[in-house]
PAFIKOL-488522 format. One line per field, with one value per residue (C-alpha): residue number from 1; residue in three letters; x, y, z. Coordinates in pm, 1 decimal, always signed. Each point is the difference from the previous one (the first is absolute). Layout:
nr NUM;...
rest ALA;...
x X;...
y Y;...
z Z;...
***
This chain:
nr 1;2;3;4;5;6;7;8;9;10;11;12;13;14;15;16;17;18;19;20;21;22;23;24;25;26;27;28;29;30;31;32;33;34;35;36;37;38;39;40;41;42;43;44;45;46;47;48;49;50;51;52;53;54;55;56;57;58;59;60;61;62;63;64;65;66;67;68;69;70;71;72;73;74;75;76;77;78;79;80;81;82;83;84;85;86;87;88;89;90;91;92;93;94;95;96;97;98;99;100;101;102;103;104;105;106;107;108;109;110;111;112;113;114;115;116;117;118;119;120;121;122;123;124;125;126;127;128;129;130;131;132;133;134;135;136;137;138;139;140;141;142;143;144;145;146;147;148;149;150;151;152;153;154;155;156;157;158;159;160;161;162;163;164;165;166;167;168;169;170;171;172;173;174;175;176;177;178;179;180;181;182;183;184;185;186;187;188;189;190;191;192;193;194;195;196;197;198;199;200;201;202;203;204;205;206;207;208;209;210;211;212;213;214;215;216;217;218;219;220;221;222;223;224;225;226;227;228;229;230;231;232;233;234;235;236;237;238;239;240;241;242;243;244;245;246;247;248;249;250;251;252;253;254;255;256;257;258;259;260;261;262;263;264;265;266;267;268;269;270;271;272;273;274;275;276;277;278;279;280;281;282;283;284;285;286;287;288;289;290;291;292;293;294;295;296;297;298;299;300;301;302;303;304;305;306;307;308;309;310;311;312;313;314;315;316;317;318;319;320;321;322;323;324;325;326;327;328;329;330;331;332;333;334;335;336;337;338;339;340;341;342;343;344;345;346;347;348;349;350;351;352;353;354;355;356;357;358;359;360;361;362;363;364;365;366;367;368;369;370;371;372;373;374;375;376;377;378;379;380;381;382;383;384;385;386;387;388;389;390;391;392;393;394;395;396;397;398;399;400;401;402;403;404;405;406;407;408;409;410;411;412;413;414;415;416;417;418;419;420;421;422;423;424;425;426;427;428;429;430;431;432;433;434;435;436;437;438;439;440;441;442;443;444;445;446;447;448;449;450;451;452;453;454;455;456;457;458;459;460;461;462;463;464;465;466;467;468;469;470;471;472;473;474;475;476
rest MET;THR;PRO;THR;PRO;THR;ILE;GLU;THR;LYS;ARG;PRO;CYS;LEU;CYS;LYS;ASP;CYS;PRO;ILE;CYS;GLY;LYS;ARG;ILE;THR;GLU;SER;SER;VAL;PHE;ARG;CYS;PRO;THR;CYS;LYS;ARG;CYS;LEU;CYS;PHE;SER;CYS;GLY;TRP;LYS;MET;VAL;ARG;ALA;GLU;ASN;SER;ASN;THR;PRO;ASN;LEU;PRO;SER;MET;ARG;ARG;GLN;ILE;GLY;GLN;TYR;SER;LEU;GLN;ASP;SER;TYR;SER;ILE;VAL;SER;GLU;PRO;GLN;ALA;ILE;ASN;TRP;VAL;TRP;SER;CYS;ILE;MET;SER;LYS;ALA;SER;VAL;ILE;ILE;ARG;MET;SER;ASP;ALA;SER;LYS;LEU;PRO;VAL;SER;ARG;LEU;THR;GLN;GLU;PRO;GLU;LYS;ARG;LYS;ARG;LEU;SER;LYS;ILE;ILE;MET;LEU;VAL;ASP;MET;ASP;HIS;PHE;PHE;THR;ALA;VAL;GLU;GLN;ARG;GLU;HIS;HIS;GLU;LEU;LYS;ASN;LYS;PRO;VAL;VAL;VAL;GLY;ALA;ASP;PRO;LYS;GLY;GLY;THR;GLY;ARG;GLY;VAL;VAL;SER;THR;SER;ASN;TYR;LEU;ALA;ARG;GLY;PHE;GLY;VAL;LYS;SER;GLY;MET;PRO;ILE;SER;GLY;ALA;TRP;LYS;LEU;CYS;PRO;GLU;ALA;ILE;PHE;LEU;PRO;VAL;ASN;TYR;GLU;LEU;TYR;LEU;LYS;VAL;SER;SER;ARG;PHE;MET;ASP;ILE;LEU;ARG;ARG;HIS;THR;GLU;LYS;PHE;GLU;GLN;TRP;GLY;ILE;ASP;GLU;ALA;PHE;LEU;ASP;VAL;THR;SER;LYS;VAL;ASN;ASP;TYR;ALA;SER;ALA;GLU;ALA;LEU;ALA;LYS;GLN;ILE;LYS;ASP;GLU;ILE;TYR;THR;GLU;GLU;ARG;LEU;THR;SER;SER;VAL;GLY;ILE;SER;SER;ASN;LYS;LEU;VAL;ALA;LYS;ILE;ALA;SER;ASP;PHE;GLN;LYS;PRO;ASN;GLY;LEU;THR;ILE;ILE;LYS;GLU;GLU;ASP;VAL;GLU;ARG;PHE;LEU;ALA;PRO;LEU;PRO;VAL;SER;LYS;LEU;LEU;TRP;VAL;GLY;LYS;LYS;THR;GLY;ARG;LYS;LEU;GLU;ASP;MET;GLY;ILE;LYS;ILE;ILE;GLY;ASP;LEU;ALA;ARG;TYR;ASP;PRO;THR;VAL;LEU;THR;ASP;ALA;PHE;GLY;GLU;LEU;GLY;LYS;GLN;LEU;LEU;LEU;MET;ALA;LEU;GLY;ILE;ASP;LYS;SER;ASP;VAL;GLN;GLU;ARG;ASN;TRP;ILE;LYS;SER;LEU;SER;ARG;GLU;LEU;THR;PHE;GLN;GLU;ASP;THR;ASP;ASP;PHE;ASP;SER;VAL;LEU;ARG;ASN;LEU;ASP;LYS;LEU;SER;GLU;GLU;VAL;CYS;ALA;ASP;VAL;LEU;LYS;GLY;GLN;LEU;TYR;PHE;LYS;THR;VAL;THR;VAL;LYS;VAL;GLY;TYR;SER;ASP;PHE;GLU;THR;HIS;THR;HIS;GLY;LYS;THR;PHE;PRO;PHE;ILE;THR;ASN;ARG;LEU;LEU;ASP;VAL;LYS;ARG;THR;ALA;ARG;GLU;LEU;LEU;GLN;PRO;TYR;LEU;LYS;ALA;ASP;ARG;LYS;ILE;ARG;LEU;ILE;GLY;VAL;ARG;VAL;SER;SER;LEU;VAL;SER;GLY;GLU;LYS;GLN;ARG;THR;LEU;ILE;GLN
x -2323.0;+121.7;-108.2;+326.9;+127.6;+40.5;+206.3;-167.5;-144.5;-42.5;+278.3;+54.4;-27.1;+376.9;-13.3;-140.6;+241.3;-38.8;-190.8;+177.6;+416.9;-75.9;+229.2;-154.1;-200.4;+122.3;-217.6;+267.3;-30.2;-348.5;-227.9;-369.4;-169.6;-358.4;-171.6;+155.3;+49.8;+304.4;+322.0;+284.7;+350.8;+110.5;+215.2;-276.2;-294.9;+216.7;+67.2;-381.6;-127.7;+271.5;-98.4;-381.8;+112.2;+248.4;-8.3;+144.5;+345.2;+274.3;+102.9;+349.3;-155.8;-236.2;+286.4;+180.1;-334.1;+54.8;+362.4;-147.0;-228.6;+5.9;-244.7;+65.8;-96.3;-352.5;-85.1;+86.6;+159.0;+36.0;+144.5;+168.8;-318.5;-252.1;+208.4;+8.8;-374.6;-64.5;+197.9;-117.6;-386.2;+57.1;+206.5;-259.6;-365.3;+150.6;-276.2;-50.1;+73.9;+25.2;+153.9;-32.2;+331.0;+6.4;+20.5;-334.1;+178.4;-107.0;+255.0;-143.0;+104.5;+90.7;+322.5;+110.7;-146.0;+210.5;+163.7;+339.5;+223.8;-162.3;+44.2;+373.9;+57.5;-124.7;+365.4;+317.4;+306.6;+297.1;+392.8;+276.0;+324.2;+284.2;+373.6;+184.2;+234.8;+31.3;+313.7;+227.0;-129.5;+113.3;+343.9;+25.2;-63.4;+239.3;+276.8;+22.8;+276.5;-318.7;-211.4;-76.3;+135.6;-217.4;-34.5;-142.2;-42.1;-35.2;+231.7;+365.6;+29.1;+328.5;+76.8;-323.9;+27.4;-156.6;-316.4;-314.7;-191.4;-2.8;-188.2;-32.1;+119.5;+41.8;-174.1;+351.6;+49.5;-383.3;+98.8;+199.2;-287.5;+127.9;-328.3;-55.4;-54.7;+194.8;+325.8;+314.3;+209.0;-256.6;+36.8;+344.5;+38.4;-280.4;+216.7;+353.0;+108.6;-296.7;+135.9;-138.6;-58.4;-106.2;-364.0;+70.5;-385.2;+128.2;+86.6;-343.3;-224.3;+102.3;-39.4;-352.9;-85.8;+42.9;-156.2;-315.9;+18.2;-30.3;-299.6;-164.3;+8.4;-255.5;-281.4;-158.6;-106.0;+334.3;+108.4;+349.3;+76.1;+332.4;+309.8;-10.7;-366.1;-334.4;-359.7;-161.8;-342.8;-5.4;-367.5;-54.6;+287.1;-68.8;-325.1;+67.4;+239.9;+202.4;+67.1;+123.5;+226.5;+127.5;+40.3;+200.8;+239.5;+51.5;+77.0;+212.9;+204.1;+12.0;+181.3;+241.8;+74.8;+80.1;+107.8;+131.3;-222.3;-268.9;-352.7;-241.0;-413.9;-327.6;-341.6;-335.5;-328.7;+153.7;+326.8;-7.6;-5.5;+229.0;+259.1;-1.4;+7.2;+325.3;+206.7;-141.2;+243.5;+302.1;+239.0;-76.9;-331.6;-391.6;-297.7;-359.7;-306.7;-327.0;-243.6;-196.8;+334.4;+57.6;-136.9;+184.7;+355.0;-13.5;-161.9;+298.0;+282.4;+110.6;-203.1;+346.2;-15.0;-319.1;+99.1;+51.9;+34.9;+330.3;+169.5;-248.8;-283.2;+63.1;+111.5;-363.3;-168.6;+180.2;-98.1;-349.3;+65.0;+32.1;+319.0;-115.5;-224.6;-248.5;-27.6;-39.5;-299.5;-176.9;-3.3;-268.0;+9.3;-147.0;+306.1;+241.0;-127.3;+19.6;+335.2;+155.8;-285.6;-26.2;+311.8;-188.4;-267.6;+272.9;+163.9;-320.9;-39.8;+393.3;-51.7;-275.5;+164.5;-207.8;+195.2;-185.8;+313.3;+57.7;+335.1;+105.4;+366.9;+110.6;+305.7;+81.4;+287.8;-176.3;+255.0;+381.7;+254.7;+326.6;+105.8;+341.6;+118.7;+292.6;+307.4;-32.0;-324.6;+37.1;-102.9;+139.9;-289.3;+200.0;+111.7;-339.2;-161.8;+282.9;-69.0;-354.8;+77.7;+209.6;-285.1;-259.2;+266.3;+6.5;-376.5;-53.2;+219.8;-224.8;-255.4;+100.2;+150.7;-332.2;-167.7;-224.1;-122.5;-135.3;-254.0;+103.0;+342.4;+75.5;+324.8;+106.0;+196.2;+115.1;+155.3;+295.3;-296.0;-117.5;-324.9;-90.5;-241.1;-114.7;-178.3;-145.2;-142.8;-207.8;-23.7;-335.6;+248.3;+217.3;+363.3;+363.1;+212.4;+291.1;-86.7;-329.0;+152.5;+276.2;-200.8;-276.7;+249.9;+192.5;-312.3;-187.3;+316.6;+66.4;-230.9;+203.5;+338.9;+1.4;+324.7;-49.9;-77.6;+284.8;-88.1;+67.6;-162.5;-164.5;-218.4;-214.8;-239.1;-238.2;-330.0;-331.7;+171.1;-118.2;+128.9;+167.0;-113.9;-273.9;+87.5;+150.8;+264.3;-23.6;+321.9;-162.0
y +1037.1;+210.6;-205.1;-210.5;+132.6;-196.0;-33.5;+101.4;-265.0;+160.2;+191.4;+312.9;+326.5;+51.8;+344.3;+71.8;+132.6;-21.3;+276.8;+10.9;+10.6;+44.7;-298.0;-202.1;-301.1;-304.7;-364.3;-197.0;+320.5;+115.6;+14.8;+16.7;+112.8;-171.1;+284.6;+320.0;-228.6;+221.7;-163.8;+112.3;-108.0;-293.5;+209.3;+264.1;-251.9;-165.4;+342.2;+74.9;-340.5;+16.2;+337.8;-77.6;-330.8;+37.7;-423.6;-11.3;-91.7;+149.4;-47.8;-160.2;-237.0;-125.5;-88.5;-128.2;-246.1;-81.6;-107.4;-261.1;-174.2;-154.0;+163.5;-213.0;-373.9;+10.4;+336.2;+282.7;+327.9;+242.5;+278.6;+97.4;+257.7;-315.4;-198.8;+239.5;+113.4;-359.7;-36.2;+316.9;-105.2;-328.2;+129.8;+318.3;-234.3;-314.4;-172.5;-174.4;+275.9;-87.6;+257.4;-40.6;+73.5;+163.8;-394.2;-32.7;-291.0;+5.2;+2.0;-189.9;+107.4;-341.8;+39.3;+242.7;-252.1;-281.7;-178.9;+198.0;-308.0;-41.1;+344.2;-46.2;-290.9;+231.7;+213.4;-81.6;-72.1;+185.7;-2.1;+272.0;-168.0;+229.9;-61.3;+230.4;+270.0;-238.6;+130.1;+21.4;-288.8;-219.3;+202.3;-120.4;-320.7;-55.2;+221.7;-89.1;+272.9;+237.2;-120.9;+236.1;+280.6;+301.0;-117.3;+241.9;-124.0;+258.0;+262.9;+87.3;+231.4;+127.8;+125.8;+216.1;+133.6;-276.1;+24.8;-237.4;-179.9;-272.0;-290.1;-182.0;+9.8;-223.9;+100.3;+94.9;+261.7;+127.0;+67.1;+256.7;+129.3;-164.0;-43.9;-170.5;+259.3;+260.0;+148.5;-207.1;+274.3;+92.0;-370.6;+75.5;+280.0;-177.7;-319.1;+3.1;-319.4;-191.2;-241.2;+99.0;-263.9;+14.7;-129.4;-368.9;-49.7;-328.5;-144.5;+116.1;-96.6;-377.0;+13.5;+145.4;-239.0;-275.2;+189.1;+45.3;-392.4;-73.3;+196.9;-145.2;-325.4;+117.5;+162.4;-14.4;+378.4;+159.0;+393.3;+137.7;+339.9;+67.0;-158.7;-88.6;-36.4;-150.1;-40.4;-387.2;-39.7;-293.9;+10.9;-357.3;-139.9;+94.4;-8.8;+329.9;+267.4;-261.2;-269.9;+312.0;+96.3;-351.3;-18.8;+346.8;-131.2;-292.9;+215.1;+227.8;-309.9;-142.8;+318.1;+42.1;-387.4;+12.5;+335.9;+147.3;+294.1;+131.4;+151.5;+178.1;-112.9;+197.6;-192.9;+173.7;-21.5;+195.8;+87.0;+377.1;-109.4;-252.5;+174.0;+278.1;-278.6;-154.8;+297.0;+63.5;-226.2;-23.3;-160.0;-378.3;+124.1;-186.7;+227.1;-108.4;+241.4;-173.8;+154.4;+134.7;+175.4;+220.1;+308.6;+2.9;-121.5;+275.0;+285.2;+149.7;-72.6;+265.3;+74.1;-94.9;-359.4;-31.7;-89.8;+243.3;+279.1;+160.9;+315.8;+220.3;-120.6;-72.0;+423.1;+50.8;-220.0;+183.3;+334.3;-136.8;-82.6;-365.0;-160.0;-340.0;-267.7;+48.6;+381.1;-120.2;-277.2;+271.2;+278.2;+87.1;-194.7;+319.5;+201.1;-328.7;-17.6;+370.6;+21.0;-349.8;-83.5;-385.5;-43.2;+159.6;-251.7;-269.5;+162.2;-3.0;-394.4;-60.2;+186.1;-215.1;-320.8;-86.1;-191.5;-227.4;-51.2;-360.0;-174.8;-116.5;-71.7;+256.6;+125.6;+198.2;+190.3;+315.2;+173.1;+11.6;+297.6;+107.1;+362.8;+185.9;+245.6;+242.5;+19.2;+383.1;+214.5;+8.3;+242.9;-196.6;-121.0;-201.6;-196.6;-19.8;-125.4;-265.7;-171.1;+13.5;-205.5;-279.1;-12.5;-39.9;-311.5;-109.8;-26.1;-158.3;-228.8;-113.6;+26.1;-280.5;-209.2;-25.2;-55.0;+299.7;+257.2;+357.2;+269.4;+317.5;+190.7;+174.8;+301.7;+108.4;+346.0;+120.9;+394.0;+108.2;+125.5;-364.7;+85.4;-275.9;-67.4;-312.2;-5.1;-308.3;-118.4;-260.4;-171.4;-168.8;-320.3;-212.1;-1.9;-141.6;+209.5;+201.4;+265.1;+86.2;+10.8;+235.5;+242.9;+27.5;+56.0;+281.9;+153.8;+13.1;+140.0;+309.0;+216.2;-44.5;+104.5;+362.1;+199.9;+171.6;-328.5;-275.0;-336.2;-251.6;-293.1;-184.5;-332.2;-218.7;-231.9;-221.8;-116.9;-167.8;-321.7;-295.1;-338.8;-74.4;-404.8;+45.3;+343.3;+63.0;+253.4;+309.6;-116.7;-317.1
z -1813.3;-327.8;-306.6;-151.6;-259.5;-307.7;-274.7;-311.5;-226.6;-335.0;-173.1;+97.3;-188.1;-71.8;-55.2;+363.8;+235.7;+356.8;+170.7;+314.4;-108.6;-405.1;-102.5;-287.9;+99.2;-187.3;-11.6;+266.7;+259.5;+1.5;+292.2;+56.2;+315.1;+4.6;+207.2;-225.6;-335.4;-23.1;-212.1;+135.3;+23.2;+201.1;+251.4;+50.4;+27.0;+295.6;+172.2;-36.3;+144.8;+312.2;+71.7;+28.2;+201.0;+264.5;+4.6;-349.8;-16.5;-189.9;-341.7;+102.6;+228.4;-284.2;-230.0;+317.1;-43.3;-335.1;+59.8;+270.3;-218.3;-295.3;-254.1;-314.3;-20.0;-152.0;-17.6;-239.0;+202.9;-307.8;+247.7;+333.2;+82.3;-67.7;+244.9;+248.1;-26.9;+47.2;+298.8;+147.9;-46.2;+187.2;+261.5;+65.4;-38.1;+183.9;-224.5;-316.1;-254.2;-324.6;-231.8;-403.5;-207.3;-360.7;-124.7;+184.7;+203.7;+378.2;+297.3;+318.2;+348.0;+81.7;-143.8;+265.1;+303.2;-65.4;+248.1;+139.9;-109.7;-315.4;-133.3;+123.0;-238.2;-275.3;+21.3;-139.6;+198.7;-210.6;+67.9;-82.6;+17.4;+0.7;+9.3;+235.9;-148.5;-276.2;-171.5;+300.7;+131.8;-266.6;+5.4;+342.9;-66.7;-266.9;+179.4;+383.9;+70.8;-62.8;+339.5;+230.5;-201.8;-180.7;-366.9;-270.3;-347.9;-241.5;-215.0;+55.3;+286.3;-91.8;+355.8;-10.3;-341.8;-182.7;-212.3;+7.5;+247.9;+275.3;-117.1;+346.1;+315.2;+308.8;+323.8;+162.4;-273.2;+21.8;+359.6;-102.6;-195.7;-307.0;-261.6;-354.0;-277.3;+200.7;-184.5;+78.3;+85.3;+311.7;+87.1;+18.0;+187.6;+248.0;+45.6;-167.0;+190.5;-189.4;-309.4;-300.5;-262.3;-359.4;-116.4;-118.8;-171.0;-131.7;+325.7;+158.4;-291.3;+73.4;+378.0;-114.2;-235.7;+303.1;+266.9;-273.6;-53.6;+364.2;+36.4;-272.2;+182.0;+223.0;-202.8;-367.7;+30.8;-25.3;-118.8;+40.8;+110.0;-64.5;+0.3;+382.2;+62.8;-77.4;+117.7;+64.2;-26.7;+269.5;+79.2;-165.1;+200.5;+370.8;+213.7;+213.3;+85.7;+221.9;-250.3;-252.4;+280.4;+25.4;-364.0;-8.3;+265.8;-243.5;-290.9;+204.8;+126.7;-368.7;-101.6;+285.1;-61.8;-402.7;-45.0;+344.6;-37.3;+244.4;-84.1;+113.2;-46.0;+2.0;+32.7;-24.7;-204.8;-298.2;-185.9;+154.8;+374.8;-61.4;-196.7;+295.2;+261.4;-158.4;+56.1;+340.8;+204.0;-212.2;+14.3;+6.4;+85.5;+4.4;+42.1;-24.4;-11.4;-24.1;-184.7;+307.9;+130.6;-329.6;+82.6;+344.4;-159.2;-292.3;+195.0;+212.2;-312.0;-209.9;-350.5;-177.3;+101.5;-280.8;-313.7;-280.1;+263.6;-108.8;+110.4;-201.6;+88.4;+399.4;-23.9;-132.2;+217.2;+308.5;-114.0;+25.2;+362.1;-60.0;+142.6;+125.9;-157.2;+217.8;-90.8;-354.8;+60.1;+215.9;-312.6;-202.2;-304.4;-243.1;+124.8;-99.1;-336.5;-35.5;+80.7;-154.2;-232.8;-45.9;+208.3;+282.3;-22.9;+17.7;+274.9;+213.2;-55.7;+94.8;+292.2;+94.6;-48.5;-304.1;-300.8;-243.6;-226.5;-53.3;+16.5;-349.1;-172.7;-221.6;-174.9;+293.6;-259.4;-81.1;-142.9;-90.2;+55.6;-22.8;+176.1;+8.2;+270.0;-160.3;+202.3;+14.0;-154.1;-381.7;-281.3;-261.1;-167.9;-269.1;+300.2;+128.1;-283.3;-72.3;+360.8;-78.2;-297.0;+212.5;+257.3;-293.1;-118.4;+367.1;+84.9;-368.7;+99.9;+259.3;-202.9;-238.1;+272.8;+181.1;-314.3;+74.1;-223.1;+115.5;-102.3;+191.9;+43.7;+257.4;+55.0;+355.1;+46.6;+323.1;-4.9;+228.3;+282.6;+20.9;-212.5;-205.6;-284.9;-129.3;-398.3;-167.1;-323.1;-97.9;-342.3;-120.3;-56.9;+204.6;-120.8;+115.8;-245.8;+89.7;-252.8;+181.3;+348.2;-118.7;-206.1;+224.7;+299.0;-173.7;-132.1;+337.1;+150.1;-211.2;+143.9;+346.3;-155.2;+124.6;-55.0;+374.0;+121.6;+108.7;+8.9;+286.2;-78.8;-309.2;-9.7;-261.0;+92.3;-219.1;+102.9;-83.9;-30.5;-176.6;-13.0;-337.4;+25.3;-249.8;-181.8;-302.8;-22.8;-206.0;-169.2;-124.2
***
């Protein structure tokens, strides 16, 4: 059998390049072959070993092995390649192989040979609870005459000539093709018989607060993900997936009893899969994906189901022949890294259902913004700047109301041909001053005021928010 490759224990020379692909070798990605003593980048070393030994599992399957075992505890895993190399060596040798890591700690193979039930309890059990068509559901609850009718919450369609977008539509409206984020004029053309309502954020926030309070009763580890969904780590509250299912049903019943609203729940071993599962059987669904079923569940789904895969990334993946998550899981990691950089590594891990992020409570409001869509495309830039100032005032009022501070100001501009640009600036300090928002927004918008381009919409956003409870205002 080919000698087991090991991770280099001494700091490699960082000026070396891989003799196969030419890439620079870094400390976290070096692979030394004990036969030829060459330092290779990790991907090339892995391919060489596979070429010499047909029984060697491929790299994605090794990453799946890492997802199935807890490699922390009293051991120090300093990089993914080290963990992969350890698992590979244990499987190939089927003996008590010990691999020395860069910190000189030793990883005994007995960690891989634990009893299955003991291994299983090393996994977390995570829930994602998501309200069904939240805005429209609340409106239907408040107005019984809307029952069994298509409902759309968003801008005023004005008989098909309105400007703005759809915020939420109920499932009857979605049956006509109406989706969140689409132009409101397009929604009216698809379903003119729908009931179109303005956004009532004040009402939705009140309902959201009560919904979150219900969820907090059932866990100490809670993370709000938006106005209508949240993660719960229930590992310490349940014994297995059967008891997790019972808890999920209890939570759903409490939400419906107290708020007369339905919700959908996804349960799995990590946040990524729980999030995808929550959307699988909407509305009023409950989907459980056990750890051993993650690969089968994800493989046939479109890559757009993965977090952070938007239209642009989706088109690029499709151009590479990657249409479903299974395609992505089998793809060469070096090609993904070349195409997407660090995101390529994250895409592969997500495709394999690997997510090590913890459930932790945080301020879910990441930014505050206001937008204006003009009734007619305009090249009256004085009017544009006056409206930009009004948007800045509204955003700053929200900042002060929430006792917040910000570091970044961003403007958005959309031209008559629907070409859209955003441009931001980050300060070296935090602030809550209207003057900073107004002056910076005007400065950022100036390059986009072009005599030959009419403007369709403008927007102002502040981000990098900080709670003001313990901060001093710049005015003081």
